[in-house]
N, C-alpha and C positions, 0 to 999 in steps of 0.2 A: 819294572820301570814305573815311576810315578805318573799317574794320569793327570792331565791338566784339569784344574777345578773349574766347574761352571757356576760356582757359588758367588763369584764376585759380580758386583753390579756393572753394567755397561758404562762406557765413558760418555761424556757429553757429546762427543763427535758421533758415536754410534746412535745415540738418541736422536740427534739432529738428522742424521741420514735416514733413520727409520721414519721420522715425521715427513721428510721429503718424499720417501717412497710411498707413504700413505696418501699422498695427494693424487687426485684423479689424473688419468692420462699416462703417457709413457714416462719412464723414470728420468729420461734425459731432459725433458722439457723444463723443469724448474731450474736446472743448471744453465740451460741456454737462455732462459728469461733473465736470470741473475747476471749472466755475462753481458747480455745486450744492455740491460739497465745500467750496469756499472760503466760500460763503454760510453753510453749516451751522456750520463751525468758528468763523468770526468772530462769528456771533450767539451760539453756545453759550458761548464764553469771555466775551463781553460780558455775558451774562445771569449767568453764574457769578460774575463779579467785581462785579456791580452797576453796570457802566458804563452800561447802559440797563435799564429795568424788564423783568422777565421777560415774554416774549411780545411785546414791542414790537420794531419793526424800525427801526433807525436808518438813514436814507438814505445817510449817508457809509459806514458799515460795509458795507452791501450793495452800494454802488458799487464797493468794492474787488474783489468777485468779477468784476464786469464788466471792470474794468481788467486783472485778472489774465490773462484769456483774450482780451480785445478786440483788443489790438495784434497778437498772433500770428495770431488768426483773420482779422483784416483783411488782413494781409500774405498769408496763404494765399489768401484770396478774390481780392485784387488781382492776384496772380501768375496765378491761373487765368483771370481776366478778360483779362489782358494776353496770355496764350497764345492764347485764342480770338480776340482782336482781331488779333493778328499773322497768324493763319490767314486771317482775312477780308481783311486788308490785303495779304497776300502776292501775289495776282494783279496788283496795281498796280505791282509792281516786277519788273525783269528782272535777277535775280541767281542765282548758282549755289546749289544746295541746301545745300552745306556752309557757305556764307556766311549763308544764311537760318537755319541751325541755330545759328550763333554769335549771331546777333541774338536769336533766341528764348531762348537761354540767358541772355544778358545782361539781357533784359527780365524774366526770372523768377528771377534769382539775384543776390544781393548779394555783393560781394567780402568776404572774411573780415576783412581788417585794418581798413578803414574802419568796418565794422559793429561790430567790437570797440571801436574808439575811441568811437563813439557810445554804445555800451553803458556804457562807463566814465563818459561824461558823464551818462547817465541815472541811474546809481547815485549819482553825486555830487549831482545835483539832489535825489534821494530823501533823501540824508543831510541836505542843506541844508533841505529841507522839514520833516523830522522835528525838526531843531534849532530851526527857527522855530516849530514847534507846541508843543514840550515845553520849550524853553529849554535852556540849558547851565549847570550840569549838568542832566541829564534829571530832570524832575519827573513820576514815573509815577503819583502820587496813588493808590497801592494797586491799580493795574491792570497789573501786569507782563505777564500773559498777553495781555491785549488789546493792549498795546503791542507785545509780541513778535510776535504773529500779524500784526497790522496792518503792522508794519515789514517783516516778511519778504515779505508779499504786495506791499507797496509797492515794495520793491526790484525784485522780478520785474516788476511793472507798469511802473515807470518805465523799466526796461531795455527793455521791449517798446514803450513809447511813443517812446523815443529811436530805437529801431530803425525804427519806422514813419515817423518824420520823415526819417531817412536813406533809407529805402526810397522815400519820395515823391520826394526830390531825385534819387536814382539813376535810378529808373524813368522819371520824367517828363522828365528830361534826354535820355534815349535816345529817348523818343517824339518829343521836339522835333526830333530829328535825322533822323527817318525820311523826312520829305518830300524829303530830298536823294536818296533812292533812287528816287523816282518820275520816270521819264523823260518820260512824257506825261500831261498832265492832261485828263481827259474830263469836261467840265462836265455832260453829260447822264447820266453814270454815276458818281455820287459815293459810292455805298455803301461801296466799300473805303476811301475817304478818311475816312468817318465812323466807321470801326471803333474808333478809340481815344477817341472823345468820351465814351463810357460809362465808360471807365477813369478818365479825368481828372475827370469829374463825380463819380464814386463816391469817388475819392481825396479830393477837396475835401469831399464830404459826410461822410466818415468823420472827418476832422479837425474839422469843425464839430460832429459828434455828440459827440466826446470833450470839446470845449470846453463845449458846453451842458450835458452831464452833470455836469461839474465845477462849473459855476456853480449848478446846481440842488441838488447834494448836499453840496458842501463850501464853507462860508462863507470858508475861507481862500484860495479862488481869487483873491479881490480884495484880500487883505491880506498873504498870505505872499509875500515877494519871490521865493522859489523857484518860485512858480507865476505870479505877475503878469508877470514878465519874459518867460518863454516864451510864455504865452498871448496877450501883446500882439501877437505876430507870427503867431499861428495863423490868425486870420480873413483877414488879407491874403494869407497863404500859401495858404489854401484857395481864395480867388478866383483867385490866380495859377495854382494847379494846374489850374483849368478852362480858363483862357485861354491862358497862355503857351506850353505845349507844342504847341498847335495853331496858333500864330501863323505858323509857317513854311508850313504847308499853306494857311492863309488867304492868305498873300502869293502863293503859286503860283496859287491859284484866282482871286484878283483880277487877276493878270497875264494869265491865260488868258482871263478874261471880257473884259478890256480889249481884248485882241487880237481876239477874236471879234466884239466890238461894232464895232471899227474896220473889220473886213472887211465886216460886214453893212451898215454905214453907207456904205462905199465902193460896194458893189453897188447899194444903194438910190439913191445919188446918181447913179450911171451910168444906172440905169433911169429916173429922173426927168429927167435930161438928154435921154435918148432920147425920152421923152414930150414934152418941150418942143419938140424938133426936129420931131417929127411934127405937133404942134399948129401950129407956125409955118408948115409947108408944106402944111397941110390934108390930111395923109396919114393916113387912118383905117383903113388895112389892118391886120389882126391886132390891132385895138384890144381885142377881148375877151381874146386871149391875153396882151397886155401888161397888162391890168387884173388878170388872175389872177397874173401874175408879180409885180406890185407888191404884191398881197395876200400872196403867199407871203413876199416879202422883209420886209414889215411884221410878219408873224406870226413869222418867224425872229428878228427884232430884239426882239420882245416876249418871246419865250421866253428869249433870252439875258439880257435885262434883268432878268427875274424869277429868274434862277438865283442861289441863295445862294452866298456866298463863305466863310462860316464852316462848318467841317466838322462840323456837328452837326445833329441833327433838332430841330424846335421843342419836342417833348416833353422832350428832354434839358435844354434851357435852362429850361423851366418847372419841371422837377423840381429842378434845382440852385437856382434862385431861391427855390423854396418852402423847401428845406432851409436856405437862408441867412436868409430874412426871416421866415418864419412863426413860429419859436420866439421871435424878438424881439418880434413883434407880440403874441403870446399873453402873454408876460411883462409887456409894458406894460399889456395889458388887465387881467390879474390884479392887477398892482400898483395900477392905478387903482381897481379894485373894492375892494381891501384898504384903501386910503386912505379911500374913501367910507364903508365899513362900520365902520371903526375909530373 
């Protein structure tokens, strides 16, 4: 299998995150500061220009602060999670340390050129979104500062969102290839094989969170073509994020389980044939030992049959299903109550 190359330069997003990480203090502080600053500025200019009443908080304007830092913070978090997952997965593969380092680099670093291309796409979507909202020529309705601040934050936010889409495709494609490095599948020690399920589930959960946030705060999500078209693919992509990268490991586990079950059934069949021969010849010697042997074979087959073949823990599945379904259920409940009370 071709090993990912570590020779490509890191993307501008990776360089930015590295600079943020180099700042003194906890890593989350710069993101929190940027979020608070964006929220203060957007609300201040909106109040000053009368876009919203003084003291009121517009959901869309405040969501801009989340979008500003959300994409970059998510990439930083997923890279750290992927690094930890690779350290857990590493004992399951027999490769040289320099090859392992190249894989770790590829898992946590995006190539510069594709990232730049996706950034340009994100900026283009931001421009299309703005044109769809304000029309052409732009109708600022006496709110140039609100428009300017919102558009600037939107450009950075859309660039970050495009980057996380590419990050998802890049990182999960690599995760999907890792099963090829596993030489031996151990059904009874699957912890290393479960290592990346948290990364894939969190990736899908983050994409869902962005989608639900947009639906809750921006009515244009379902009307502006610049958002409708991308978001139409986000939920299927989020589900695919959780399942597709782990499909290769699943096939390896299914194959190993089938092999072990065939071997257990063969031994059980041989033991039962021996039992039949003894019964036909009225040979009761070692009957107790044979009974214990049969019990052991049956227990072995039961253990193998109960072995899971998808490389994730039940709580990981429940968490992802909750992130996928619960917001929809709550929205339907609130919508029903609103219709009943209106």
